[in-house]
C-alpha positions, -999 to 999 in steps of 0.1 A, spaced: 362 -325 234 343 -341 263 311 -326 274 313 -305 306 306 -324 338 272 -314 352 273 -299 387 244 -289 410 254 -263 435 230 -261 464 237 -229 482 212 -203 496 237 -174 496 229 -163 460 259 -139 458 283 -167 469 266 -192 447 270 -170 416 307 -163 424 313 -200 428 294 -208 397 314 -184 376 347 -196 390 340 -233 385 327 -227 349 356 -206 339 377 -236 327 348 -248 305 351 -283 320 321 -278 344 285 -269 338 272 -256 371 235 -251 379 224 -234 412 196 -243 436 190 -222 467 165 -243 486 170 -277 502 135 -289 497 137 -283 460 172 -298 458 160 -333 466 138 -335 435 164 -318 413 192 -342 423 170 -373 417 155 -359 385 186 -344 369 212 -369 383 241 -344 380 276 -358 379 283 -342 413 265 -322 439 280 -294 460 257 -292 491 257 -265 517 246 -275 552 224 -246 562 196 -243 537 160 -231 538 132 -256 534 155 -286 543 190 -287 557 219 -302 538 221 -333 561 185 -342 554 190 -336 517 220 -360 517 201 -386 537 171 -385 514 190 -387 481 219 -410 490 202 -443 484 191 -433 449 218 -409 438 251 -426 430 272 -396 423 297 -378 446 284 -353 472 307 -325 484 294 -309 516 300 -273 527 296 -262 563 308 -236 588 344 -238 598 352 -261 628 318 -277 631 332 -313 635 298 -328 645 282 -318 613 312 -331 593 310 -365 610 273 -368 606 275 -357 569 301 -383 561 282 -410 580 251 -401 558 271 -407 527 288 -375 517 320 -381 498 340 -351 509 337 -321 531 350 -285 528 348 -260 557 334 -225 549 346 -199 541 361 -220 514 381 -206 485 367 -214 450 401 -228 441 399 -254 470 364 -263 460 375 -267 423 404 -290 434 380 -312 455 355 -313 426 381 -324 401 394 -351 425 359 -365 430 351 -364 393 383 -383 385 370 -411 407 340 -416 383 358 -407 351 387 -431 346 398 -414 313 408 -382 331 443 -375 344 448 -377 381 476 -376 407 458 -405 423 449 -436 403 412 -442 397 400 -477 387 400 -484 350 381 -509 330 414 -525 319 423 -536 354 412 -570 365 390 -577 395 406 -587 428 392 -618 445 396 -621 482 377 -652 492 340 -643 492 348 -607 484 353 -595 448 362 -560 439 357 -553 402 370 -520 389 355 -525 354 320 -525 368 330 -503 398 312 -529 419 321 -550 450 304 -583 456 302 -602 489 290 -638 486 277 -629 451 256 -600 463 266 -565 451 273 -541 479 257 -506 480 288 -484 481 292 -447 475 318 -435 450 342 -427 478 336 -460 496 343 -480 464 375 -460 457 388 -467 492 379 -504 490 396 -507 456 427 -490 469 429 -514 498 421 -544 476 450 -535 452 473 -536 482 456 -565 500 478 -579 528 498 -546 530 493 -519 556 486 -485 540 492 -454 561 466 -426 563 489 -402 545 492 -425 515 455 -432 514 445 -395 517 470 -385 490 458 -413 466 421 -406 470 421 -368 474 453 -357 456 464 -336 486 484 -341 518 466 -352 549 464 -324 575 464 -348 605 428 -338 614 405 -349 586 385 -379 598 368 -387 565 390 -418 557 384 -432 592 347 -427 588 347 -444 554 365 -473 570 338 -476 596 311 -476 569 329 -502 548 333 -525 578 296 -522 584 287 -530 548 312 -559 548 297 -574 579 329 -568 598 329 -568 636 337 -532 646 355 -543 678 375 -572 662 374 -567 624 387 -596 603 386 -579 569 398 -543 573 422 -543 601 437 -512 619 475 -512 621 485 -492 651 507 -462 642 503 -469 605 468 -471 590 447 -499 576 450 -532 559 426 -553 539 433 -589 549 438 -617 525 418 -649 532 437 -677 549 448 -704 524 426 -735 524 443 -765 538 447 -794 512 
């Protein structure tokens, strides 16, 4: 039996935190620890390196956005952010700072568990999933100066490894597997999150923006990740070299 995945839940509402902790641990697949202050959360995340962080936005000591910003460059695992219902600005900022997913509060423990399982499947290729996480048996995809390697979970541009979050790599790998084909948002969302797209969630679009920036793509006239009007996105194949 595999060891439980280690989760750090950063939530200052202790009653809610305990309820969430008990629910998530009920299946024996998760080991959930609780932190109630944002300023202490930074050190705990970097010292303990949990498999996943659930991070509330409103925290004493340091807010969730600041925690995410401070740890993102040194913490490689998924970050699931929680915030008040309908606060789109915070959602956008959180995803731009490197959060991997976002759940609006009040969130049911069942929904949080589903999102946690989906994010953990992205970093645990041996687990079962409705979407298809990269596995070490799959070969790297080479697209000119861009190489996406599922075995190492790494992407290299001109030989230099890109600094990608878990969610960014998964999206790039999905696009790379289907290079040259347009993928609609519904298919992307279903593959990466295991649920249907509600038509409002902007997390995929924001990840595309971050990927374009890291790939050196022109935001106004991208040549690598192209928008296909009325459909979704396409990762372009390099033009064949003339003999």
